C-alpha positions as CSV (number, residue, x, y, z in Angstrom):
1,X,37.6,-74.7,-70.5
2,X,35.6,-74.0,-67.2
3,X,38.8,-73.1,-64.8
4,X,42.1,-71.2,-65.6
5,X,44.5,-70.1,-63.2
6,X,44.9,-66.2,-62.1
7,X,47.8,-63.9,-61.5
8,X,46.9,-64.8,-57.5
9,X,48.9,-68.0,-58.1
10,X,51.6,-68.4,-55.6
11,X,53.0,-71.5,-57.3
12,X,52.4,-73.9,-54.1
13,X,51.6,-76.8,-56.6
14,X,48.4,-78.0,-54.7
15,X,46.3,-77.8,-57.4
16,X,48.7,-79.7,-59.7
17,X,49.2,-82.7,-57.1
18,X,45.2,-82.8,-56.6
19,X,44.7,-82.9,-60.4
20,X,43.3,-86.5,-61.5
21,X,44.2,-85.8,-65.2
22,X,47.4,-84.0,-64.8
23,X,46.2,-80.9,-66.8
24,X,48.1,-78.5,-65.0
25,X,51.8,-77.6,-65.5
26,X,54.5,-75.5,-63.5
27,X,55.8,-72.1,-64.6
28,X,56.0,-68.8,-63.3
29,X,52.5,-69.6,-62.4
30,X,50.8,-72.8,-62.8
31,X,49.0,-73.2,-66.2
32,X,45.6,-75.6,-66.9
33,X,46.1,-77.5,-70.3
34,X,42.6,-77.3,-71.7
35,X,43.3,-80.4,-74.2
36,X,43.8,-82.5,-71.0
37,X,41.5,-80.5,-68.6
38,X,38.4,-82.6,-67.6
39,X,36.6,-79.7,-66.1
40,X,36.3,-81.5,-62.6
41,X,36.8,-78.6,-60.4
42,X,39.3,-80.5,-58.0
43,X,41.9,-77.7,-58.6
44,X,39.1,-74.9,-57.7
45,X,38.4,-76.7,-54.7
46,X,41.9,-77.3,-53.3
47,X,43.4,-74.1,-54.2
48,X,44.6,-72.1,-50.7
49,X,44.5,-68.6,-52.4
50,X,41.9,-68.6,-54.8
51,X,43.6,-68.4,-57.9
52,X,41.8,-71.0,-59.8
53,X,38.8,-69.4,-60.9
54,X,35.7,-70.2,-63.4
55,X,35.9,-68.6,-66.7
């Protein structure tokens, strides 16, 4: 998986709303499901806090 969501996540939901494969799930912070993620980078581009990082 090329992306993960760091502790900088404020759970705004922008990444989940933008994910075309619905790979992002809500929790205390959002999590990317590596089995569903296509590594398109949309979440990385959308996150307003920079919490989505490349691994």
